[in-house]
C-alpha positions as CSV (number, residue, x, y, z in Angstrom):
1,X,10.0,-21.5,17.7
2,X,13.2,-21.1,15.7
3,X,12.8,-19.3,12.4
4,X,14.6,-20.3,9.2
5,X,17.4,-18.0,8.2
6,X,17.8,-19.4,4.7
7,X,16.1,-17.9,1.7
8,X,13.8,-19.8,-0.6
9,X,15.2,-20.9,-3.9
10,X,12.7,-19.7,-6.4
11,X,12.1,-21.9,-9.5
12,X,9.9,-22.0,-12.5
13,X,6.8,-23.9,-11.5
14,X,5.9,-26.7,-13.9
15,X,2.3,-27.2,-14.9
16,X,0.5,-29.4,-12.5
17,X,-0.8,-31.7,-15.2
18,X,2.6,-32.4,-16.6
19,X,4.0,-33.2,-13.1
20,X,1.1,-35.4,-12.1
21,X,1.1,-37.3,-15.4
22,X,4.7,-38.3,-14.6
23,X,3.7,-40.0,-11.4
24,X,1.5,-42.5,-13.1
25,X,-0.4,-45.2,-11.3
26,X,-4.1,-45.4,-11.4
27,X,-4.1,-47.1,-8.0
28,X,-3.0,-43.8,-6.3
29,X,0.5,-45.2,-5.9
30,X,2.8,-43.3,-8.3
31,X,6.4,-43.4,-9.2
32,X,8.4,-40.8,-11.1
33,X,10.8,-41.3,-14.0
34,X,13.9,-43.3,-13.3
35,X,16.9,-41.0,-12.9
36,X,19.3,-43.9,-12.3
37,X,19.8,-46.4,-9.6
38,X,22.1,-44.1,-7.7
39,X,19.7,-41.2,-7.6
40,X,18.5,-40.0,-4.2
41,X,15.0,-41.4,-3.5
42,X,12.5,-38.9,-2.2
43,X,9.1,-40.3,-1.0
44,X,5.8,-38.7,0.1
45,X,2.8,-40.1,2.0
46,X,-0.4,-38.3,1.1
47,X,-2.7,-36.9,3.7
48,X,-6.6,-37.0,3.4
49,X,-7.6,-36.5,-0.2
50,X,-5.8,-37.3,-3.4
51,X,-2.5,-36.4,-5.0
52,X,-4.4,-34.0,-7.3
53,X,-6.5,-32.3,-4.6
54,X,-5.7,-28.9,-6.0
55,X,-4.3,-28.0,-2.6
56,X,-1.9,-29.3,0.0
57,X,-1.0,-32.8,-1.3
58,X,-0.7,-31.6,-4.9
59,X,1.4,-28.6,-4.1
60,X,3.8,-30.6,-1.9
61,X,4.1,-33.3,-4.6
62,X,4.8,-30.6,-7.2
63,X,7.8,-29.5,-5.2
64,X,9.1,-33.1,-5.2
65,X,8.5,-33.3,-9.0
66,X,10.4,-30.1,-9.4
67,X,13.3,-31.7,-7.6
68,X,13.1,-34.7,-9.9
69,X,13.3,-32.5,-13.0
70,X,16.0,-30.1,-11.6
71,X,18.1,-32.3,-9.4
72,X,17.7,-35.8,-10.8
73,X,16.2,-37.4,-7.8
74,X,13.7,-40.3,-7.9
75,X,10.3,-39.8,-6.5
76,X,7.4,-41.9,-5.3
77,X,4.2,-41.2,-3.3
78,X,2.0,-43.6,-1.4
79,X,-1.6,-43.1,-0.5
80,X,-2.6,-44.7,2.8
81,X,-5.9,-46.6,3.1
82,X,-6.9,-44.2,5.8
83,X,-5.6,-41.4,8.0
84,X,-4.6,-43.2,11.2
85,X,-1.2,-43.2,12.8
86,X,-0.9,-46.9,11.9
87,X,-1.8,-46.4,8.3
88,X,0.7,-43.5,7.9
89,X,3.4,-45.6,9.6
90,X,2.7,-48.5,7.3
91,X,3.3,-46.4,4.1
92,X,6.4,-44.8,5.6
93,X,7.7,-48.3,6.2
94,X,6.9,-49.3,2.7
95,X,8.8,-46.3,1.3
96,X,11.7,-47.0,3.6
97,X,11.9,-50.6,2.5
98,X,11.9,-49.5,-1.1
99,X,14.9,-47.3,-0.4
100,X,13.1,-44.0,-0.1
101,X,14.8,-42.7,3.1
102,X,13.8,-39.1,2.7
103,X,10.1,-38.9,3.4
104,X,7.8,-35.8,3.2
105,X,4.6,-35.7,5.2
106,X,2.1,-32.9,4.4
107,X,-0.2,-32.1,7.3
108,X,-0.7,-32.1,11.1
109,X,-2.2,-35.6,11.0
110,X,1.3,-37.0,10.6
111,X,2.5,-35.6,13.9
112,X,2.4,-38.8,16.0
113,X,3.4,-41.0,13.1
114,X,6.5,-38.9,12.4
115,X,7.3,-38.9,16.1
116,X,7.6,-42.7,16.1
117,X,9.1,-43.0,12.6
118,X,12.1,-40.7,13.4
119,X,13.1,-43.2,16.1
120,X,12.2,-46.3,14.2
121,X,14.1,-45.3,11.1
122,X,17.1,-43.5,12.4
123,X,18.9,-43.5,9.1
124,X,16.0,-41.9,7.3
125,X,15.1,-38.2,7.2
126,X,11.6,-36.7,7.6
127,X,10.0,-33.4,6.6
128,X,6.6,-32.7,8.2
129,X,4.7,-29.7,6.9
130,X,2.3,-27.8,9.2
131,X,3.0,-30.0,12.2
132,X,5.4,-30.9,15.0
133,X,6.2,-34.5,15.9
134,X,4.9,-35.4,19.3
135,X,3.8,-38.6,21.3
136,X,0.2,-37.4,21.6
137,X,0.9,-34.9,24.3
138,X,1.4,-32.0,21.8
139,X,4.9,-31.4,23.2
140,X,7.2,-31.1,20.1
141,X,10.1,-33.5,19.8
142,X,12.0,-32.7,16.6
143,X,14.9,-35.1,16.3
144,X,18.1,-34.5,14.3
145,X,16.7,-36.5,11.3
146,X,13.5,-34.5,11.2
147,X,12.6,-30.9,10.2
148,X,9.2,-29.3,11.0
149,X,7.8,-26.6,8.7
150,X,5.2,-24.0,9.4
151,X,3.8,-21.1,7.4
152,X,2.3,-17.7,8.3
153,X,-1.1,-18.5,6.9
154,X,-2.6,-15.4,8.6
155,X,-0.3,-13.1,6.5
156,X,-1.3,-14.9,3.3
157,X,-5.0,-14.7,4.2
158,X,-4.5,-11.0,5.1
159,X,-3.2,-10.2,1.6
160,X,-6.1,-12.1,0.0
161,X,-8.6,-10.2,2.2
162,X,-7.1,-6.8,1.2
163,X,-7.1,-7.9,-2.5
164,X,-10.8,-9.0,-2.4
165,X,-11.9,-5.8,-0.7
166,X,-10.0,-3.6,-3.1
167,X,-11.3,-5.4,-6.2
168,X,-15.0,-5.7,-5.1
169,X,-15.1,-2.4,-3.3
170,X,-18.2,-3.4,-1.4
171,X,-20.4,-6.4,-0.8
172,X,-20.2,-9.5,1.4
173,X,-17.5,-12.1,1.8
174,X,-17.6,-15.6,3.3
175,X,-15.1,-18.3,4.5
176,X,-15.3,-22.1,4.1
177,X,-12.7,-24.0,6.1
178,X,-12.1,-27.7,6.3
179,X,-11.2,-29.0,9.7
180,X,-11.0,-26.3,12.4
181,X,-7.3,-26.6,13.0
182,X,-4.7,-23.8,13.5
183,X,-3.5,-23.6,9.9
184,X,-7.0,-23.2,8.6
185,X,-8.1,-20.9,11.4
186,X,-5.1,-18.6,10.7
187,X,-6.2,-18.3,7.0
188,X,-9.7,-17.3,8.2
189,X,-8.5,-14.8,10.8
190,X,-5.9,-13.3,8.5
191,X,-8.5,-12.9,5.7
192,X,-10.9,-11.1,8.1
193,X,-8.1,-8.8,9.3
194,X,-7.2,-8.0,5.7
195,X,-10.8,-7.1,4.8
196,X,-11.0,-4.9,7.9
197,X,-7.7,-3.2,7.1
198,X,-8.9,-2.4,3.6
199,X,-12.2,-1.0,5.0
200,X,-10.4,1.1,7.6
201,X,-7.5,2.4,5.4
202,X,-8.3,1.9,1.7
203,X,-11.9,3.1,1.3
204,X,-13.6,-0.3,0.9
205,X,-16.8,-1.7,2.4
206,X,-16.7,-5.5,2.2
207,X,-18.4,-7.2,5.2
208,X,-18.2,-10.7,6.7
209,X,-21.1,-12.0,8.8
210,X,-20.6,-14.7,11.4
211,X,-23.1,-16.9,9.6
212,X,-20.9,-16.9,6.5
213,X,-17.9,-18.4,8.3
214,X,-18.2,-22.2,8.2
215,X,-15.8,-25.1,9.0
216,X,-17.1,-28.1,7.2
217,X,-15.1,-30.6,9.3
218,X,-13.2,-32.4,6.7
219,X,-10.9,-31.9,3.7
220,X,-12.5,-34.3,1.2
221,X,-16.3,-33.8,1.2
222,X,-16.6,-32.2,-2.2
223,X,-20.4,-32.3,-2.2
224,X,-20.6,-30.5,1.1
225,X,-18.3,-27.8,-0.1
226,X,-20.7,-27.2,-3.0
227,X,-23.7,-27.1,-0.8
228,X,-22.2,-24.6,1.7
229,X,-21.1,-22.3,-1.1
230,X,-24.5,-22.4,-2.7
231,X,-26.1,-21.4,0.6
232,X,-23.7,-18.5,1.0
233,X,-24.2,-17.3,-2.5
234,X,-28.0,-17.5,-2.1
235,X,-27.6,-15.3,1.0
236,X,-25.9,-12.6,-1.1
237,X,-22.2,-13.5,-0.5
238,X,-20.1,-12.2,-3.4
239,X,-16.7,-13.8,-2.7
240,X,-15.8,-17.0,-0.7
241,X,-12.4,-17.7,0.6
242,X,-11.9,-21.5,0.8
243,X,-9.2,-23.2,2.9
244,X,-10.6,-26.7,2.7
245,X,-8.9,-29.1,0.2
246,X,-11.5,-31.2,-1.5
247,X,-14.3,-29.3,0.2
248,X,-12.9,-26.2,-1.5
249,X,-13.1,-28.0,-4.8
250,X,-16.8,-28.4,-4.3
251,X,-17.1,-24.6,-3.6
252,X,-15.1,-23.9,-6.8
253,X,-17.4,-26.2,-8.8
254,X,-20.5,-24.4,-7.5
255,X,-19.1,-21.0,-8.3
256,X,-18.2,-22.2,-11.9
257,X,-21.7,-23.4,-12.4
258,X,-23.1,-20.0,-11.3
259,X,-20.5,-18.2,-13.5
260,X,-21.6,-20.1,-16.5
261,X,-25.2,-19.0,-15.7
262,X,-24.1,-15.3,-15.7
263,X,-23.8,-14.8,-11.9
264,X,-21.0,-12.6,-10.6
265,X,-19.5,-14.7,-7.9
266,X,-15.9,-15.2,-6.8
267,X,-13.7,-17.7,-5.0
268,X,-10.4,-16.9,-3.3
269,X,-8.2,-20.0,-3.6
270,X,-5.7,-21.4,-1.1
271,X,-2.2,-23.0,-0.8
272,X,-1.4,-22.8,-4.6
273,X,-2.6,-20.6,-7.5
274,X,-6.0,-22.1,-8.3
275,X,-6.8,-19.8,-11.2
276,X,-6.7,-22.6,-13.8
277,X,-9.0,-24.7,-11.6
278,X,-11.6,-21.9,-11.7
279,X,-11.9,-21.7,-15.5
280,X,-15.4,-22.1,-16.8
281,X,-15.8,-20.3,-20.1
282,X,-12.6,-20.1,-22.2
283,X,-10.1,-18.1,-20.2
284,X,-12.6,-16.8,-17.7
285,X,-12.0,-18.0,-14.1
286,X,-14.0,-17.5,-10.9
287,X,-10.7,-17.4,-8.9
288,X,-10.2,-13.8,-7.8
289,X,-6.8,-14.6,-6.4
290,X,-5.2,-17.2,-4.1
291,X,-3.7,-17.1,-0.6
292,X,-0.6,-19.1,-1.2
293,X,1.8,-21.1,1.0
294,X,4.8,-21.8,-1.2
295,X,4.8,-25.5,-0.3
296,X,6.4,-26.5,-3.6
297,X,9.3,-24.1,-3.3
298,X,9.9,-24.9,0.3
299,X,9.8,-28.6,-0.3
300,X,12.3,-28.2,-3.2
301,X,14.5,-26.0,-1.1
302,X,14.8,-28.5,1.7
303,X,15.6,-31.3,-0.8
304,X,18.3,-29.1,-2.2
305,X,19.7,-28.6,1.3
306,X,19.7,-32.3,1.8
307,X,21.7,-32.9,-1.4
308,X,24.1,-30.1,-0.4
309,X,24.7,-31.8,3.0
310,X,22.9,-29.1,4.9
311,X,19.7,-30.8,6.0
312,X,18.2,-28.6,8.8
313,X,17.6,-31.6,11.1
314,X,16.2,-30.8,14.6
315,X,14.9,-27.4,13.4
316,X,11.4,-25.9,13.2
317,X,11.2,-23.5,10.3
318,X,8.7,-20.8,9.7
319,X,8.0,-19.3,6.3
320,X,6.3,-15.9,6.2
321,X,6.4,-12.6,4.3
322,X,9.9,-11.9,5.5
323,X,11.4,-14.9,3.6
324,X,8.8,-14.9,0.8
325,X,7.2,-18.1,2.0
326,X,3.7,-16.8,1.5
327,X,1.9,-14.4,-0.8
328,X,-0.5,-14.1,-3.7
329,X,0.2,-15.3,-7.3
330,X,2.6,-13.3,-9.4
331,X,-0.2,-13.0,-12.0
332,X,-3.7,-12.2,-10.9
333,X,-5.8,-11.8,-14.1
334,X,-8.9,-10.9,-12.2
335,X,-7.3,-8.2,-10.2
336,X,-6.9,-4.7,-11.6
337,X,-3.4,-3.1,-11.8
338,X,-4.5,-0.7,-9.1
339,X,-5.4,-3.5,-6.7
340,X,-2.2,-5.4,-7.5
341,X,-0.1,-2.3,-6.8
342,X,-1.8,-1.6,-3.5
343,X,-1.6,-5.2,-2.3
344,X,2.2,-5.2,-3.1
345,X,2.5,-2.1,-1.0
346,X,0.7,-3.8,1.9
347,X,2.9,-6.9,1.5
348,X,6.0,-4.7,1.9
349,X,4.5,-3.2,5.0
350,X,4.0,-6.7,6.5
351,X,7.5,-7.6,5.5
352,X,9.0,-4.6,7.2
353,X,6.9,-5.0,10.3
354,X,4.9,-1.8,9.7
355,X,1.7,-3.8,9.5
356,X,1.4,-6.7,11.9
357,X,-1.1,-9.5,11.3
358,X,-2.4,-11.4,14.4
359,X,-2.2,-15.2,14.3
360,X,-5.2,-15.5,16.7
361,X,-8.8,-14.6,16.4
362,X,-9.1,-11.6,18.6
363,X,-12.2,-9.4,18.2
364,X,-13.0,-9.7,14.5
365,X,-16.8,-9.3,14.4
366,X,-18.5,-6.0,15.0
């Protein structure tokens, strides 16, 4: 898999509420502000969940909205009726017919749809995040009008695991995943390696039991996320890492309820900085930190490359610690200065190759 050699263009991230308000449309079909009839039109088809899922859809859309503000493009997203190949292709066709010939697709479920779309709409360009186009045989076919993007979720999860262990010092951790797919699995495996690294090297004693690692099976069952989190907290879990979209929102809601009642429980967020989503009493938040994939910045960067005539068509790009494609939020109000300093040191060791994080399960449980 070929790695990207270009650096990320870092930008000031706009508030999610401001960006989402600009999309409008109570019917889940939003359009951005009109930047002029000659503006480049950038479209997005949402994956399972909503545009404001506090996770993958939202963070990708925020990158497009950043491009709208900074680069003067026009933007629009469409939400399919379901998550089948046919439903995805229908909305891609609707965007194409409306003149949106640069289409961003967030998630592995788009793989076969993008495979067909890149041939059907040869004068369009496609960005697929966390997936490779294929015909159903899982053999990647990335045409010249398509770019496939992946992230080193295991490195981001590792940093979150180190941070959680350092801040809590001891106790129990859990993990709630959505569908058991590679991106979610890598978050889990990285988190567990990070906890183990801290226990072995930094004097912590945070444990993870097998019963507290659960894949719910979807990304939109909010109620199930709350129920699973409640069960874990009742078993004595202190912090839960969620990589589950709407399921994670349910876990966050459960933690907020317990926080209001005076319980000391935590959530580690995913994809974007979820600190604001965890607020429950003034400025208090149950989000300890967040394992981020910088989807917004990566999306913005690829749009900039398109406008510069440098679209990386035919490439598979990987964003990791080396090119600052993953990490924790710059500000972590619930982490001490000592924890933040030590996590940054670990990040630099990953970046240099001194610390290597495995992208597979291995032998994690004692």
